[in-house]
PyMOL Python script that loads the backbone (N, CA, C, O; Angstrom):
from pymol import cmd

cmd.read_pdbstr("""\
ATOM      1  N   MET A   1    -162.786 -63.435 -27.416  1.00  0.00           N
ATOM      2  CA  MET A   1    -162.327 -61.958 -27.699  1.00  0.00           C
ATOM      3  C   MET A   1    -162.723 -61.083 -26.673  1.00  0.00           C
ATOM      4  O   MET A   1    -162.069 -60.057 -26.490  1.00  0.00           O
ATOM      5  N   LEU A   2    -163.932 -61.404 -25.813  1.00  0.00           N
ATOM      6  CA  LEU A   2    -164.210 -60.551 -24.772  1.00  0.00           C
ATOM      7  C   LEU A   2    -163.625 -61.241 -23.394  1.00  0.00           C
ATOM      8  O   LEU A   2    -163.620 -60.573 -22.360  1.00  0.00           O
ATOM      9  N   ALA A   3    -163.174 -62.483 -23.404  1.00  0.00           N
ATOM     10  CA  ALA A   3    -162.391 -63.128 -22.397  1.00  0.00           C
ATOM     11  C   ALA A   3    -160.901 -62.361 -22.436  1.00  0.00           C
ATOM     12  O   ALA A   3    -160.346 -61.751 -21.521  1.00  0.00           O
ATOM     13  N   LEU A   4    -160.486 -62.577 -23.679  1.00  0.00           N
ATOM     14  CA  LEU A   4    -159.147 -61.951 -23.978  1.00  0.00           C
ATOM     15  C   LEU A   4    -159.048 -60.670 -23.579  1.00  0.00           C
ATOM     16  O   LEU A   4    -158.023 -60.401 -22.952  1.00  0.00           O
ATOM     17  N   SER A   5    -159.926 -59.685 -23.790  1.00  0.00           N
ATOM     18  CA  SER A   5    -159.650 -58.465 -23.623  1.00  0.00           C
ATOM     19  C   SER A   5    -159.923 -58.057 -21.989  1.00  0.00           C
ATOM     20  O   SER A   5    -159.536 -57.120 -21.291  1.00  0.00           O
ATOM     21  N   GLY A   6    -160.608 -58.996 -21.791  1.00  0.00           N
ATOM     22  CA  GLY A   6    -160.508 -58.974 -19.926  1.00  0.00           C
ATOM     23  C   GLY A   6    -159.510 -59.450 -19.339  1.00  0.00           C
ATOM     24  O   GLY A   6    -159.113 -58.921 -18.301  1.00  0.00           O
ATOM     25  N   LEU A   7    -159.044 -60.274 -19.738  1.00  0.00           N
ATOM     26  CA  LEU A   7    -157.575 -60.607 -19.201  1.00  0.00           C
ATOM     27  C   LEU A   7    -156.208 -59.846 -19.417  1.00  0.00           C
ATOM     28  O   LEU A   7    -155.205 -60.001 -18.721  1.00  0.00           O
ATOM     29  N   VAL A   8    -156.360 -58.839 -20.700  1.00  0.00           N
ATOM     30  CA  VAL A   8    -155.280 -58.049 -20.780  1.00  0.00           C
ATOM     31  C   VAL A   8    -155.636 -56.809 -19.770  1.00  0.00           C
ATOM     32  O   VAL A   8    -154.751 -56.109 -19.277  1.00  0.00           O
ATOM     33  N   LEU A   9    -156.825 -56.645 -19.556  1.00  0.00           N
ATOM     34  CA  LEU A   9    -157.143 -55.615 -18.667  1.00  0.00           C
ATOM     35  C   LEU A   9    -156.785 -55.873 -17.008  1.00  0.00           C
ATOM     36  O   LEU A   9    -156.473 -55.022 -16.175  1.00  0.00           O
ATOM     37  N   VAL A  10    -156.944 -57.384 -16.827  1.00  0.00           N
ATOM     38  CA  VAL A  10    -156.542 -57.780 -15.424  1.00  0.00           C
ATOM     39  C   VAL A  10    -154.909 -57.686 -15.201  1.00  0.00           C
ATOM     40  O   VAL A  10    -154.346 -57.469 -14.128  1.00  0.00           O
ATOM     41  N   LEU A  11    -154.230 -57.926 -16.614  1.00  0.00           N
ATOM     42  CA  LEU A  11    -153.211 -57.877 -16.351  1.00  0.00           C
ATOM     43  C   LEU A  11    -152.677 -56.580 -16.286  1.00  0.00           C
ATOM     44  O   LEU A  11    -151.604 -56.304 -15.751  1.00  0.00           O
ATOM     45  N   PHE A  12    -153.333 -55.893 -16.761  1.00  0.00           N
ATOM     46  CA  PHE A  12    -152.631 -54.275 -16.400  1.00  0.00           C
ATOM     47  C   PHE A  12    -153.144 -53.482 -15.141  1.00  0.00           C
ATOM     48  O   PHE A  12    -152.961 -52.289 -14.900  1.00  0.00           O
ATOM     49  N   GLY A  13    -153.820 -54.402 -14.401  1.00  0.00           N
ATOM     50  CA  GLY A  13    -154.099 -54.071 -12.798  1.00  0.00           C
ATOM     51  C   GLY A  13    -155.674 -53.524 -12.573  1.00  0.00           C
ATOM     52  O   GLY A  13    -156.006 -53.073 -11.477  1.00  0.00           O
ATOM     53  N   VAL A  14    -156.541 -53.595 -13.608  1.00  0.00           N
ATOM     54  CA  VAL A  14    -157.884 -53.782 -13.256  1.00  0.00           C
ATOM     55  C   VAL A  14    -158.534 -55.068 -12.725  1.00  0.00           C
ATOM     56  O   VAL A  14    -158.345 -56.186 -13.205  1.00  0.00           O
ATOM     57  N   SER A  15    -159.320 -54.779 -11.679  1.00  0.00           N
ATOM     58  CA  SER A  15    -159.617 -55.425 -10.865  1.00  0.00           C
ATOM     59  C   SER A  15    -160.939 -56.185 -11.579  1.00  0.00           C
ATOM     60  O   SER A  15    -161.526 -55.603 -12.492  1.00  0.00           O
ATOM     61  N   TRP A  16    -161.352 -57.429 -11.150  1.00  0.00           N
ATOM     62  CA  TRP A  16    -162.663 -58.121 -11.665  1.00  0.00           C
ATOM     63  C   TRP A  16    -163.737 -57.318 -11.655  1.00  0.00           C
ATOM     64  O   TRP A  16    -164.435 -57.056 -12.635  1.00  0.00           O
ATOM     65  N   TRP A  17    -163.926 -56.795 -10.198  1.00  0.00           N
ATOM     66  CA  TRP A  17    -165.008 -56.055  -9.752  1.00  0.00           C
ATOM     67  C   TRP A  17    -165.401 -54.704 -10.642  1.00  0.00           C
ATOM     68  O   TRP A  17    -166.556 -54.393 -10.932  1.00  0.00           O
ATOM     69  N   THR A  18    -164.015 -53.847 -11.074  1.00  0.00           N
ATOM     70  CA  THR A  18    -164.295 -52.883 -12.154  1.00  0.00           C
ATOM     71  C   THR A  18    -164.789 -53.774 -13.468  1.00  0.00           C
ATOM     72  O   THR A  18    -165.891 -53.378 -13.848  1.00  0.00           O
ATOM     73  N   LEU A  19    -164.429 -54.529 -14.013  1.00  0.00           N
ATOM     74  CA  LEU A  19    -164.635 -55.176 -15.263  1.00  0.00           C
ATOM     75  C   LEU A  19    -166.193 -55.976 -14.728  1.00  0.00           C
ATOM     76  O   LEU A  19    -166.757 -56.418 -15.729  1.00  0.00           O
ATOM     77  N   LEU A  20    -166.707 -56.157 -13.904  1.00  0.00           N
ATOM     78  CA  LEU A  20    -167.827 -56.652 -13.848  1.00  0.00           C
ATOM     79  C   LEU A  20    -168.665 -55.411 -13.884  1.00  0.00           C
ATOM     80  O   LEU A  20    -169.494 -55.475 -14.793  1.00  0.00           O
ATOM     81  N   THR A  21    -168.711 -54.449 -13.281  1.00  0.00           N
ATOM     82  CA  THR A  21    -169.593 -52.966 -13.263  1.00  0.00           C
ATOM     83  C   THR A  21    -169.285 -52.452 -14.656  1.00  0.00           C
ATOM     84  O   THR A  21    -170.209 -51.870 -15.226  1.00  0.00           O
ATOM     85  N   LEU A  22    -168.086 -52.581 -15.317  1.00  0.00           N
ATOM     86  CA  LEU A  22    -168.268 -52.210 -16.638  1.00  0.00           C
ATOM     87  C   LEU A  22    -169.320 -52.765 -17.624  1.00  0.00           C
ATOM     88  O   LEU A  22    -170.053 -52.117 -18.371  1.00  0.00           O
ATOM     89  N   VAL A  23    -169.243 -53.996 -17.478  1.00  0.00           N
ATOM     90  CA  VAL A  23    -170.049 -55.091 -18.242  1.00  0.00           C
ATOM     91  C   VAL A  23    -171.379 -54.645 -18.094  1.00  0.00           C
ATOM     92  O   VAL A  23    -172.053 -54.326 -19.074  1.00  0.00           O
ATOM     93  N   LEU A  24    -171.866 -54.594 -16.767  1.00  0.00           N
ATOM     94  CA  LEU A  24    -173.239 -54.411 -16.368  1.00  0.00           C
ATOM     95  C   LEU A  24    -173.551 -53.063 -17.176  1.00  0.00           C
ATOM     96  O   LEU A  24    -174.510 -52.923 -17.934  1.00  0.00           O
ATOM     97  N   LEU A  25    -172.665 -52.179 -16.911  1.00  0.00           N
ATOM     98  CA  LEU A  25    -172.993 -50.651 -17.413  1.00  0.00           C
ATOM     99  C   LEU A  25    -173.143 -50.748 -18.979  1.00  0.00           C
ATOM    100  O   LEU A  25    -173.998 -50.082 -19.563  1.00  0.00           O
ATOM    101  N   LEU A  26    -172.375 -51.508 -19.570  1.00  0.00           N
ATOM    102  CA  LEU A  26    -172.467 -51.664 -21.265  1.00  0.00           C
ATOM    103  C   LEU A  26    -173.532 -52.718 -21.160  1.00  0.00           C
ATOM    104  O   LEU A  26    -174.146 -52.475 -22.199  1.00  0.00           O
ATOM    105  N   ALA A  27    -174.049 -53.540 -20.706  1.00  0.00           N
ATOM    106  CA  ALA A  27    -175.122 -54.313 -21.188  1.00  0.00           C
ATOM    107  C   ALA A  27    -176.537 -53.502 -21.025  1.00  0.00           C
ATOM    108  O   ALA A  27    -177.460 -53.545 -21.839  1.00  0.00           O
ATOM    109  N   CYS A  28    -176.517 -52.823 -19.918  1.00  0.00           N
ATOM    110  CA  CYS A  28    -177.699 -52.080 -19.967  1.00  0.00           C
ATOM    111  C   CYS A  28    -178.336 -51.424 -21.083  1.00  0.00           C
ATOM    112  O   CYS A  28    -179.427 -51.798 -21.512  1.00  0.00           O
ATOM    113  N   PRO A  29    -177.657 -50.409 -21.589  1.00  0.00           N
ATOM    114  CA  PRO A  29    -177.994 -49.568 -22.808  1.00  0.00           C
ATOM    115  C   PRO A  29    -178.097 -50.557 -24.293  1.00  0.00           C
ATOM    116  O   PRO A  29    -178.722 -50.303 -25.323  1.00  0.00           O
ATOM    117  N   ALA A  30    -177.314 -51.652 -23.992  1.00  0.00           N
ATOM    118  CA  ALA A  30    -177.527 -52.740 -25.211  1.00  0.00           C
ATOM    119  C   ALA A  30    -178.939 -53.286 -25.049  1.00  0.00           C
ATOM    120  O   ALA A  30    -179.766 -53.178 -25.954  1.00  0.00           O
ATOM    121  N   VAL A  31    -179.204 -53.870 -23.894  1.00  0.00           N
ATOM    122  CA  VAL A  31    -180.409 -54.521 -23.906  1.00  0.00           C
ATOM    123  C   VAL A  31    -181.501 -53.311 -24.090  1.00  0.00           C
ATOM    124  O   VAL A  31    -182.496 -53.728 -24.683  1.00  0.00           O
ATOM    125  N   MET A  32    -181.581 -51.914 -23.736  1.00  0.00           N
ATOM    126  CA  MET A  32    -182.893 -51.407 -23.943  1.00  0.00           C
ATOM    127  C   MET A  32    -182.808 -50.846 -25.175  1.00  0.00           C
ATOM    128  O   MET A  32    -183.763 -50.208 -25.617  1.00  0.00           O
ATOM    129  N   ALA A  33    -181.347 -51.053 -26.083  1.00  0.00           N
ATOM    130  CA  ALA A  33    -181.595 -50.809 -27.580  1.00  0.00           C
ATOM    131  C   ALA A  33    -182.400 -51.832 -28.172  1.00  0.00           C
ATOM    132  O   ALA A  33    -183.457 -51.626 -28.767  1.00  0.00           O
ATOM    133  N   THR A  34    -181.843 -52.975 -27.980  1.00  0.00           N
ATOM    134  CA  THR A  34    -182.465 -54.310 -28.383  1.00  0.00           C
ATOM    135  C   THR A  34    -184.107 -54.531 -28.265  1.00  0.00           C
ATOM    136  O   THR A  34    -184.743 -55.052 -29.181  1.00  0.00           O
ATOM    137  N   VAL A  35    -184.734 -54.065 -27.001  1.00  0.00           N
ATOM    138  CA  VAL A  35    -185.688 -54.166 -26.752  1.00  0.00           C
ATOM    139  C   VAL A  35    -186.566 -52.958 -27.682  1.00  0.00           C
ATOM    140  O   VAL A  35    -187.578 -53.294 -28.297  1.00  0.00           O
ATOM    141  N   THR A  36    -186.093 -51.629 -27.706  1.00  0.00           N
ATOM    142  CA  THR A  36    -186.883 -50.609 -28.492  1.00  0.00           C
ATOM    143  C   THR A  36    -186.678 -51.056 -29.741  1.00  0.00           C
ATOM    144  O   THR A  36    -187.740 -51.105 -30.363  1.00  0.00           O
ATOM    145  N   TYR A  37    -185.630 -51.445 -30.437  1.00  0.00           N
ATOM    146  CA  TYR A  37    -185.729 -51.992 -31.868  1.00  0.00           C
ATOM    147  C   TYR A  37    -186.893 -53.133 -32.073  1.00  0.00           C
ATOM    148  O   TYR A  37    -187.692 -53.078 -33.008  1.00  0.00           O
ATOM    149  N   LEU A  38    -186.890 -54.113 -31.140  1.00  0.00           N
ATOM    150  CA  LEU A  38    -187.984 -55.214 -31.333  1.00  0.00           C
ATOM    151  C   LEU A  38    -189.197 -54.415 -31.151  1.00  0.00           C
ATOM    152  O   LEU A  38    -189.949 -54.617 -32.104  1.00  0.00           O
ATOM    153  N   SER A  39    -189.685 -53.589 -30.307  1.00  0.00           N
ATOM    154  CA  SER A  39    -190.792 -53.056 -30.313  1.00  0.00           C
ATOM    155  C   SER A  39    -191.504 -52.218 -31.437  1.00  0.00           C
ATOM    156  O   SER A  39    -192.687 -51.994 -31.690  1.00  0.00           O
ATOM    157  N   LEU A  40    -190.333 -51.850 -32.001  1.00  0.00           N
ATOM    158  CA  LEU A  40    -190.755 -50.848 -33.298  1.00  0.00           C
ATOM    159  C   LEU A  40    -191.150 -51.457 -34.284  1.00  0.00           C
ATOM    160  O   LEU A  40    -191.785 -50.843 -35.141  1.00  0.00           O
ATOM    161  N   GLN A  41    -190.847 -52.974 -34.439  1.00  0.00           N
ATOM    162  CA  GLN A  41    -191.122 -53.684 -35.563  1.00  0.00           C
ATOM    163  C   GLN A  41    -192.689 -54.279 -35.511  1.00  0.00           C
ATOM    164  O   GLN A  41    -193.168 -54.795 -34.502  1.00  0.00           O
ATOM    165  N   PRO A  42    -193.383 -54.117 -36.749  1.00  0.00           N
ATOM    166  CA  PRO A  42    -194.700 -54.631 -36.813  1.00  0.00           C
ATOM    167  C   PRO A  42    -195.090 -55.951 -36.213  1.00  0.00           C
ATOM    168  O   PRO A  42    -194.446 -56.995 -36.313  1.00  0.00           O
ATOM    169  N   LEU A  43    -196.266 -55.770 -35.555  1.00  0.00           N
ATOM    170  CA  LEU A  43    -196.453 -57.583 -35.186  1.00  0.00           C
ATOM    171  C   LEU A  43    -197.208 -58.300 -36.321  1.00  0.00           C
ATOM    172  O   LEU A  43    -197.911 -57.712 -37.143  1.00  0.00           O
ATOM    173  N   PRO A  44    -197.016 -59.491 -36.290  1.00  0.00           N
ATOM    174  CA  PRO A  44    -197.193 -60.450 -37.325  1.00  0.00           C
ATOM    175  C   PRO A  44    -198.868 -60.358 -37.186  1.00  0.00           C
ATOM    176  O   PRO A  44    -199.519 -60.251 -36.146  1.00  0.00           O
ATOM    177  N   THR A  45    -199.439 -60.449 -38.815  1.00  0.00           N
ATOM    178  CA  THR A  45    -201.004 -60.410 -38.699  1.00  0.00           C
ATOM    179  C   THR A  45    -201.073 -61.922 -38.878  1.00  0.00           C
ATOM    180  O   THR A  45    -200.133 -62.532 -39.388  1.00  0.00           O
ATOM    181  N   PRO A  46    -202.381 -62.637 -38.385  1.00  0.00           N
ATOM    182  CA  PRO A  46    -202.750 -63.912 -38.635  1.00  0.00           C
ATOM    183  C   PRO A  46    -202.973 -64.089 -39.964  1.00  0.00           C
ATOM    184  O   PRO A  46    -203.513 -63.195 -40.615  1.00  0.00           O
ATOM    185  N   GLU A  47    -202.576 -65.297 -40.549  1.00  0.00           N
ATOM    186  CA  GLU A  47    -203.435 -65.626 -42.092  1.00  0.00           C
ATOM    187  C   GLU A  47    -204.793 -65.498 -42.258  1.00  0.00           C
ATOM    188  O   GLU A  47    -205.587 -66.024 -41.478  1.00  0.00           O
ATOM    189  N   GLN A  48    -205.133 -64.831 -43.227  1.00  0.00           N
ATOM    190  CA  GLN A  48    -206.814 -64.812 -43.349  1.00  0.00           C
ATOM    191  C   GLN A  48    -207.097 -66.145 -43.973  1.00  0.00           C
ATOM    192  O   GLN A  48    -206.169 -66.636 -44.616  1.00  0.00           O
ATOM    193  N   LYS A  49    -208.361 -66.897 -43.884  1.00  0.00           N
ATOM    194  CA  LYS A  49    -208.803 -68.066 -44.219  1.00  0.00           C
ATOM    195  C   LYS A  49    -209.457 -67.686 -45.501  1.00  0.00           C
ATOM    196  O   LYS A  49    -209.999 -66.581 -45.522  1.00  0.00           O
ATOM    197  N   SER A  50    -209.496 -68.450 -46.614  1.00  0.00           N
ATOM    198  CA  SER A  50    -210.007 -68.121 -47.770  1.00  0.00           C
ATOM    199  C   SER A  50    -211.407 -68.977 -47.762  1.00  0.00           C
ATOM    200  O   SER A  50    -211.433 -70.194 -47.576  1.00  0.00           O
ATOM    201  N   GLY A  51    -212.586 -68.151 -47.995  1.00  0.00           N
ATOM    202  CA  GLY A  51    -213.457 -69.208 -47.883  1.00  0.00           C
ATOM    203  C   GLY A  51    -214.750 -68.783 -46.741  1.00  0.00           C
ATOM    204  O   GLY A  51    -214.716 -67.699 -46.158  1.00  0.00           O
ATOM    205  N   PRO A  52    -215.536 -69.487 -46.585  1.00  0.00           N
ATOM    206  CA  PRO A  52    -216.353 -69.531 -45.415  1.00  0.00           C
ATOM    207  C   PRO A  52    -215.917 -70.016 -44.193  1.00  0.00           C
ATOM    208  O   PRO A  52    -215.779 -71.238 -44.156  1.00  0.00           O
ATOM    209  N   GLU A  53    -215.694 -69.477 -43.314  1.00  0.00           N
ATOM    210  CA  GLU A  53    -215.194 -70.581 -41.932  1.00  0.00           C
ATOM    211  C   GLU A  53    -216.223 -71.357 -41.887  1.00  0.00           C
ATOM    212  O   GLU A  53    -217.417 -71.145 -42.099  1.00  0.00           O
ATOM    213  N   LYS A  54    -215.338 -72.765 -41.433  1.00  0.00           N
ATOM    214  CA  LYS A  54    -216.036 -74.020 -41.032  1.00  0.00           C
ATOM    215  C   LYS A  54    -216.382 -74.316 -39.630  1.00  0.00           C
ATOM    216  O   LYS A  54    -215.467 -73.932 -38.901  1.00  0.00           O
ATOM    217  N   SER A  55    -217.375 -74.865 -38.957  1.00  0.00           N
ATOM    218  CA  SER A  55    -217.309 -75.130 -37.484  1.00  0.00           C
ATOM    219  C   SER A  55    -217.068 -76.472 -37.443  1.00  0.00           C
ATOM    220  O   SER A  55    -217.277 -77.284 -38.345  1.00  0.00           O
ATOM    221  N   ASP A  56    -216.599 -76.679 -36.308  1.00  0.00           N
ATOM    222  CA  ASP A  56    -216.372 -77.936 -35.740  1.00  0.00           C
ATOM    223  C   ASP A  56    -217.185 -78.687 -35.311  1.00  0.00           C
ATOM    224  O   ASP A  56    -217.937 -78.113 -34.523  1.00  0.00           O
ATOM    225  N   LYS A  57    -217.469 -80.036 -35.496  1.00  0.00           N
ATOM    226  CA  LYS A  57    -218.372 -80.846 -35.049  1.00  0.00           C
ATOM    227  C   LYS A  57    -218.079 -81.776 -34.109  1.00  0.00           C
ATOM    228  O   LYS A  57    -218.956 -82.537 -33.699  1.00  0.00           O
TER     229      LYS A  57
END
""", "prot")
cmd.dss("prot")
cmd.show_as("cartoon", "prot")
cmd.util.cbc("prot")
cmd.orient("prot")
């Protein structure tokens, strides 16, 4: 769908450089939002062992 919409815009006179700039400008906030969402997730905790710890021989 993205390629089709880009083709339609080019047919109406929008240049490839304008499309590239638009994609980069839209991608930056999307990446920032994704990183922010992932950074707000709690870190996984390691599983606790049951019983006394064993030493390797």
